[in-house]
C-alpha positions in Angstrom: 4.5 60.1 -0.6 5.4 61.7 -3.9 1.9 63.1 -5.7 3.2 65.7 -8.6 0.2 68.3 -9.8 -1.2 66.1 -12.2 -3.1 69.0 -14.2 0.8 70.4 -15.7 2.2 67.2 -16.4 -0.5 66.0 -19.3 0.5 62.6 -21.3 3.0 63.2 -23.5 4.6 60.4 -24.6 4.7 56.6 -24.6 7.2 54.4 -22.8 8.9 53.3 -25.5 12.0 51.2 -25.8 12.6 52.5 -29.6 13.5 55.9 -31.1 9.8 56.7 -32.1 9.4 60.6 -32.2 7.4 62.2 -29.1 4.3 63.5 -31.4 3.7 60.1 -32.7 3.8 58.4 -29.6 1.6 61.4 -28.2 -0.9 60.8 -31.3 -0.9 57.1 -30.7 -1.7 57.5 -27.1 -4.2 59.7 -27.5 -5.9 57.7 -30.3 -5.5 55.0 -27.9 -6.9 57.0 -24.5 -10.0 58.0 -27.2 -10.6 54.5 -28.0 -10.9 53.0 -24.7 -14.0 52.1 -22.8 -15.3 54.9 -20.8 -14.2 54.1 -17.5 -10.8 52.7 -18.8 -10.3 56.1 -19.9 -11.4 57.9 -16.9 -9.0 56.1 -14.5 -6.1 56.5 -17.3 -6.8 60.3 -16.8 -6.8 60.1 -13.0 -3.6 58.6 -12.9 -1.5 61.4 -14.1 1.8 61.2 -13.0 1.8 57.5 -12.3 0.8 56.5 -15.6 3.8 58.9 -17.6 6.0 59.6 -14.9 8.2 62.5 -15.9 11.1 61.8 -13.7 11.8 57.7 -12.3 9.4 57.1 -8.9 10.6 54.9 -6.1 8.4 52.3 -5.8 7.9 52.9 -2.2 6.6 56.4 -3.5 3.2 54.3 -3.7 2.3 53.6 -0.8 1.8 55.9 2.6 4.3 56.2 5.5 2.8 53.9 7.8 0.8 55.8 10.7 3.1 56.4 14.4 -0.1 57.7 16.2 -0.1 53.9 18.1 0.8 53.5 21.9 1.6 50.3 21.8 5.3 50.0 22.0 6.1 47.1 19.7 5.0 49.8 16.7 7.3 52.9 17.3 9.8 51.4 15.6 8.2 51.3 12.2 9.8 52.5 9.2 8.3 53.0 5.3 7.9 49.7 4.3 10.1 48.1 1.2 8.2 47.9 -2.0 9.1 45.2 -4.8 6.9 44.8 -7.9 5.9 41.3 -7.3 5.4 38.8 -10.8 2.8 40.5 -11.9 3.7 44.2 -12.0 1.8 45.0 -8.9 4.0 46.9 -6.0 3.5 44.8 -2.5 5.2 45.8 1.1 8.1 43.5 1.9 7.1 41.0 3.8 4.2 41.7 2.6 0.5 40.2 2.5 1.6 37.3 1.4 4.2 35.8 3.4 2.2 37.6 6.5 -1.2 38.4 7.9 -2.3 41.7 6.5 -2.8 45.2 8.1 -5.1 47.8 6.5 -4.2 50.3 9.4 -0.3 49.9 8.6 -0.1 49.3 5.2 -3.3 51.3 3.7 -3.6 50.5 -0.1 -4.1 53.5 -2.5 -7.8 53.4 -4.3 -6.0 52.0 -8.1 -2.8 50.7 -8.7 0.1 52.3 -11.2 0.7 50.4 -14.3 4.3 49.1 -14.6 6.1 47.8 -17.6 6.4 44.3 -17.9 9.0 42.3 -19.6 7.7 40.4 -21.9 9.6 37.4 -23.9 7.4 37.2 -26.8 7.2 40.8 -28.3 10.1 43.0 -29.1 10.5 46.4 -27.4 8.6 49.6 -28.8 5.2 51.3 -28.5 2.6 51.0 -25.7 -0.6 49.8 -25.1 -2.2 49.0 -21.6 -4.6 46.0 -21.7 -6.8 44.5 -18.9 -5.5 41.7 -17.4 -7.5 41.5 -14.4 -10.3 44.2 -13.0 -9.3 47.0 -12.8 -5.5 46.9 -13.1 -3.8 47.8 -16.5 -0.9 47.0 -17.8 1.8 48.0 -20.8 2.4 44.9 -23.6 3.8 45.7 -26.9 2.0 45.7 -29.6 4.2 44.0 -32.4 4.1 40.4 -31.5 7.1 37.9 -33.2 6.7 35.2 -34.8 6.6 31.6 -32.0 8.6 28.9 -33.4 5.6 25.9 -33.6 6.7 22.3 -32.3 7.0 19.8 -35.7 4.8 17.3 -35.0 5.1 13.7 -35.9 2.3 11.2 -37.0 3.1 8.3 -34.8 0.6 6.2 -37.0 3.4 5.7 -39.4 4.6 1.8 -39.4 8.5 4.2 -39.0 7.6 6.5 -36.8 6.6 3.6 -34.5 9.8 1.5 -35.7 11.9 4.6 -34.4 10.1 5.0 -31.1 10.4 1.0 -30.1 14.0 1.5 -31.0 14.9 3.8 -28.7 13.1 2.4 -26.1 14.9 -0.9 -26.6 18.3 1.2 -26.8 17.6 2.3 -23.2 15.8 -0.9 -22.0 16.7 -0.4 -17.8 15.1 3.1 -18.3 12.1 1.7 -20.4 10.8 -0.9 -18.0 10.9 1.9 -14.9 8.4 3.7 -17.4 4.8 2.8 -17.1 4.3 4.5 -20.8 7.3 2.9 -22.5 6.3 -0.5 -20.8 2.7 0.0 -22.1 3.8 0.6 -25.7 6.3 -2.2 -25.8 3.3 -4.6 -24.2 0.7 -3.3 -27.4 2.8 -3.5 -30.2 3.3 -7.1 -28.8 -0.4 -7.7 -28.6 -1.3 -5.8 -32.1 1.7 -7.0 -34.4 1.2 -10.2 -35.2 4.0 -10.2 -37.8 6.6 -8.5 -36.2 5.7 -10.2 -32.2 8.5 -13.0 -33.0 11.2 -10.4 -33.6 10.3 -8.3 -31.2 10.5 -10.8 -28.6 13.8 -11.9 -29.8 14.8 -8.4 -29.3 13.5 -8.2 -26.1 15.0 -11.4 -24.6 18.7 -10.7 -26.0 18.2 -7.2 -23.9 17.0 -8.5 -20.6 18.1 -11.9 -20.2 21.4 -11.1 -18.3 19.2 -9.1 -15.9 15.8 -10.9 -16.0 15.4 -11.3 -12.1 15.7 -7.3 -11.5 13.5 -6.9 -14.3 10.4 -9.1 -13.1 10.3 -7.4 -9.9 9.9 -4.1 -11.4 6.6 -2.4 -10.6 6.0 -1.9 -14.5 8.4 -4.0 -15.7 6.9 -7.4 -14.3 3.7 -6.7 -16.9 5.7 -7.2 -19.8 7.9 -9.5 -18.3 4.3 -11.9 -17.8 3.7 -10.9 -21.7 6.5 -12.3 -23.0 6.6 -15.6 -21.0 3.5 -16.3 -23.1 5.6 -15.8 -26.4 8.9 -16.6 -25.6 9.8 -20.3 -26.8 10.7 -23.4 -24.2 14.7 -22.9 -24.7 14.7 -19.2 -23.5 12.4 -20.3 -20.9 14.8 -23.1 -19.8 17.5 -20.4 -20.3 15.7 -17.8 -17.8 15.1 -20.5 -15.0 18.8 -21.4 -15.3 19.9 -17.8 -15.1 17.8 -16.8 -11.9 19.5 -19.0 -9.8 19.6 -17.5 -5.9 17.5 -14.7 -6.9 14.8 -17.0 -7.0 14.0 -15.9 -3.2 13.8 -12.4 -3.6 11.9 -12.3 -6.4 8.8 -14.7 -4.6 9.3 -12.9 -1.9 8.4 -9.7 -3.7 5.2 -8.3 -4.5 5.5 -7.7 -7.9 8.3 -10.7 -8.7 5.3 -13.2 -7.6 3.2 -12.8 -10.0 6.2 -12.5 -12.6 7.4 -16.2 -11.4 3.9 -17.6 -11.1 3.2 -16.8 -14.8 7.3 -18.0 -15.7 6.0 -21.4 -13.8 2.9 -21.3 -15.4 4.3 -21.3 -19.0 7.1 -23.6 -18.2 4.7 -26.4 -16.8 3.3 -26.4 -20.4 6.3 -28.7 -21.3 7.2 -31.4 -19.1 10.9 -31.2 -19.8 11.0 -28.0 -18.0 9.2 -29.3 -14.7 13.0 -30.4 -13.6 14.0 -27.0 -14.0 11.5 -25.9 -11.8 11.9 -28.5 -8.9 15.8 -27.2 -9.4 15.2 -23.7 -9.4 12.7 -24.0 -5.9 15.2 -26.7 -4.3 16.8 -25.1 -0.9 14.3 -22.2 -0.5 11.0 -23.5 0.1 11.1 -23.0 3.8 11.8 -19.3 3.0 9.2 -18.5 0.7 6.5 -20.5 1.8 6.2 -18.6 5.4 6.2 -14.8 3.3 3.1 -13.3 2.3 4.1 -13.5 -1.0 5.9 -16.4 -2.1 3.4 -19.1 0.1 1.5 -18.1 -3.7 4.4 -19.8 -5.6 4.2 -23.0 -3.5 0.8 -23.3 -3.8 1.0 -22.7 -7.5 3.9 -25.5 -8.1 1.6 -27.9 -5.9 -0.9 -27.9 -8.4 1.7 -27.7 -11.6 3.8 -30.5 -10.7 3.6 -34.0 -10.4 4.1 -35.9 -7.2 7.0 -37.5 -8.4 8.3 -33.8 -8.8 7.2 -32.9 -5.7 8.9 -35.0 -3.8 11.7 -32.2 -3.3 9.2 -30.1 -2.1 7.4 -32.3 0.5 10.9 -33.3 2.1 11.8 -29.9 2.9 8.2 -28.8 4.4 8.6 -31.7 6.6 11.9 -31.2 7.7 11.1 -27.5 8.1 7.8 -28.1 9.9 7.8 -26.6 13.1 8.9 -22.7 12.0 6.5 -23.6 8.6 3.6 -24.6 11.3 3.9 -22.1 13.6 4.1 -19.2 10.9 0.7 -17.3 9.7 0.8 -18.5 5.5 3.1 -21.5 6.4 0.2 -23.1 8.3 -2.3 -22.4 5.9 0.0 -23.8 3.0 1.3 -26.6 4.8 -2.4 -28.2 5.2 -2.8 -27.6 1.6 0.4 -29.8 1.2 -1.8 -32.7 3.4 -4.9 -32.4 1.4 -2.8 -33.2 -2.2 0.5 -35.2 -1.1 0.2 -38.7 -2.0 0.3 -41.4 0.7 3.9 -41.8 1.1 4.2 -37.9 1.5 1.3 -37.2 3.9 2.0 -39.9 6.1 5.8 -38.7 6.6 4.5 -34.9 7.4 1.8 -36.3 9.8 4.3 -38.1 11.5 6.3 -35.2 11.6 3.5 -32.7 13.3 2.8 -35.5 16.0 6.0 -35.4 17.3 5.7 -31.9 17.3 2.6 -31.8 18.5 2.9 -30.7 22.4 4.6 -27.1 20.6 1.7 -26.9 18.1 -1.1 -26.8 19.9 -0.2 -23.7 22.4 0.7 -22.2 19.4 -1.6 -19.8 17.3 -1.3 -20.9 14.3 0.5 -24.1 14.9 -2.9 -25.3 16.5 -4.6 -25.4 13.4 -2.8 -27.9 12.0 -2.9 -30.2 14.8 -6.7 -29.7 14.8 -6.3 -30.4 11.2 -5.1 -33.5 12.0 -7.6 -34.7 14.0 -10.4 -33.7 11.9 -9.4 -36.0 9.6 -10.5 -39.1 11.8 -7.9 -41.3 11.8 -8.3 -42.7 15.0 -4.6 -44.2 15.7 -3.0 -41.0 15.0 -5.9 -39.0 17.2 -4.5 -41.5 19.9 -0.7 -40.7 19.4 -1.5 -37.3 19.9 -3.3 -38.0 23.5 -0.1 -39.8 24.2 2.0 -36.8 23.3 -0.3 -34.8 25.6 -0.6 -37.1 28.3 0.5 -35.3 31.6 -0.4 -31.8 30.2 -4.4 -31.9 30.0 -4.9 -29.6 32.7 -2.1 -26.9 32.0 -3.2 -26.8 28.4 -6.8 -26.6 28.8 -6.8 -23.1 30.4 -5.0 -22.2 27.4 -6.4 -19.9 24.3 -5.1 -22.4 22.0 -4.2 -25.4 23.6 -8.0 -26.0 24.8 -9.4 -26.1 21.6 -7.4 -29.1 21.2 -8.1 -30.5 23.9 -11.7 -30.8 23.0 -11.0 -32.2 19.6 -9.4 -35.0 21.1 -12.6 -35.5 23.5 -14.8 -35.5 20.3 -12.8 -37.5 17.4 -10.8 -40.4 19.6 -11.4 -43.8 21.0 -12.9 -44.2 23.9 -9.9 -45.5 26.0 -8.3 -42.2 25.1 -11.2 -40.2 26.1 -11.8 -42.2 29.2 -7.5 -41.1 30.2 -8.2 -37.4 29.2 -11.2 -37.6 31.3 -9.4 -39.4 34.2 -6.7 -36.8 34.0 -9.2 -33.7 34.7 -10.6 -35.8 37.8 -7.1 -35.7 39.6 -8.2 -31.8 40.2 -9.0 -31.2 43.7 -11.1 -28.2 43.1 -12.2 -27.0 40.2 -14.0 -23.6 40.8 -10.9 -22.2 39.1 -11.5 -24.3 35.7 -15.3 -23.2 35.7 -14.3 -19.6 36.0 -11.6 -19.9 33.2 -12.8 -18.2 30.0 -11.4 -21.6 27.8 -11.8 -24.2 30.5 -14.7 -23.9 31.6 -15.6 -25.6 27.8 -13.3 -28.4 28.6 -15.4 -29.7 31.7 -18.3 -29.0 29.9 -16.9 -31.3 27.0 -15.6 -33.8 29.5 -19.2 -34.5 31.0 -20.6 -34.7 27.2 -18.2 -37.4 26.5 -17.2 -39.3 30.3 -18.8 -42.9 31.3 -21.4 -42.8 33.8 -19.1 -43.6 36.4 -16.7 -40.4 35.4 -19.6 -38.5 34.8 -21.4 -39.0 38.5 -17.6 -38.2 40.2 -17.2 -35.5 38.4 -20.7 -33.7 39.2 -20.3 -34.8 42.5 -16.8 -33.1 42.9 -18.4 -29.7 41.3 -21.2 -29.2 43.6 -19.5 -27.5 46.3 -18.1 -25.0 44.2 -21.3 -24.0 42.5 -22.3 -21.4 44.8 -19.2 -19.9 44.6 -19.2 -19.7 40.7 -22.2 -17.5 41.0 -21.2 -14.9 43.5 -17.3 -14.7 42.2 -18.3 -15.3 38.4 -20.4 -12.2 38.3 -22.6 -12.6 34.8 -20.3 -15.0 33.2 -20.2 -17.3 36.2 -24.2 -17.1 36.8 -24.3 -17.9 32.7 -22.2 -21.0 33.1 -24.0 -22.2 35.9 -27.5 -21.8 34.4 -26.0 -23.8 32.0 -24.8 -26.9 34.2 -28.3 -26.5 35.9 -30.1 -26.7 32.6 -28.1 -30.0 31.9 -27.6 -31.2 34.7 -30.6 -30.7 37.0 -29.6 -32.3 39.9 -26.9 -30.0 41.0 -29.7 -27.2 41.5 -31.6 -29.5 43.9 -28.1 -30.5 45.8 -27.7 -27.0 46.2 -30.6 -26.1 47.6 -30.4 -28.5 49.9 -27.4 -27.0 51.5 -28.9 -23.8 51.5 -31.8 -25.1 53.7 
């Protein structure tokens, strides 16, 4: 470590980048030391050659050599650390404390930091004065400040300034609609400026009409589109509906586009002349839209705003794609709404299509709800047709999670003859143990006992009796629960079981 005798080299001149003579610099330095607080003056005095080196000193000399007395073989090749000046003018070993764990035994820090000159873009070179930027660390800065140019302030409250901003946004409309602040500014202008609203809306229409479908799907641009749909006239709305074309599916199924298209349809529906344009825009795309998590809301809106004659195309497409729509999560919900709103003619056609496909639908996790919905209408003629369609598959469907619910509904809401038909098929089983142990089939047996005739019930109980003991033994807690429920409803089963044990 290179440390000079501090008693010989007293500060004689400040570090200066100008041609100031040494005498004047020395006086300024002494004056600075005298005016400093005692602690600062003592530290500057103690620093000696570190503050005012008489010759260039390599930064590595500020740190002592790392000790080599370690016996660990990994420490035998330790060399003098490379020292660099960090962003604050403080010497630090490289890789240093910032990129690896600091070991004070390897890199002991000195009791003070030397003052290092820092470049400063806001002050010209010349003079030197030490300022404390952080506790105990001092840095020289230049004493004569340079004037910093200030940005020109613009009053945005003036009409002229606002018009300039609006015009700049209109000139790059695609970029503006992707920016949140720009969209909000345009919306605010449309809301507050009642006199210039129509003119601004007209300018925006000319700028946006060519790519209106893309703008309706933007995260921020869709809000501006919704605002404009409230302002634009019938002719402009009609042109937009014509412009959408095949992009309608992508817009309806988009999380932002679905809101825009619903607002467009709501505003267009206020003009009866545009109802046909709405129908024409959606025609041929209902099946793709109705099964989507976002698009299905558009179809639900059309069911409300369009009259029955204008929505014939919608019911026709739903009926034609009944199996696809009913087996989708969102499609089955909209299908039930169609049954609620449809006129008798369209409703009859849709029910007929569902009955034809009921065997596939009752086994689907969503389709079974559509069949149950029709059964709950309590149209016995339709329920009888469903029972006929499921004839021969009752036992198989009774053990299924979804279809077992439909069998129970049919026993509750059906003609007497059809109930007997379903129970007779259940009575064809030789052993009821598997049905009683089934988590879904046991409910069908219980429901059959509730709605069977006296003759059928007697025959069914007679076939169940031999399996009651095995039901409690093999079924565990579940079997015991079912057995207890049957014993409570039909005490004769428990009596017979006691007689068999004796």
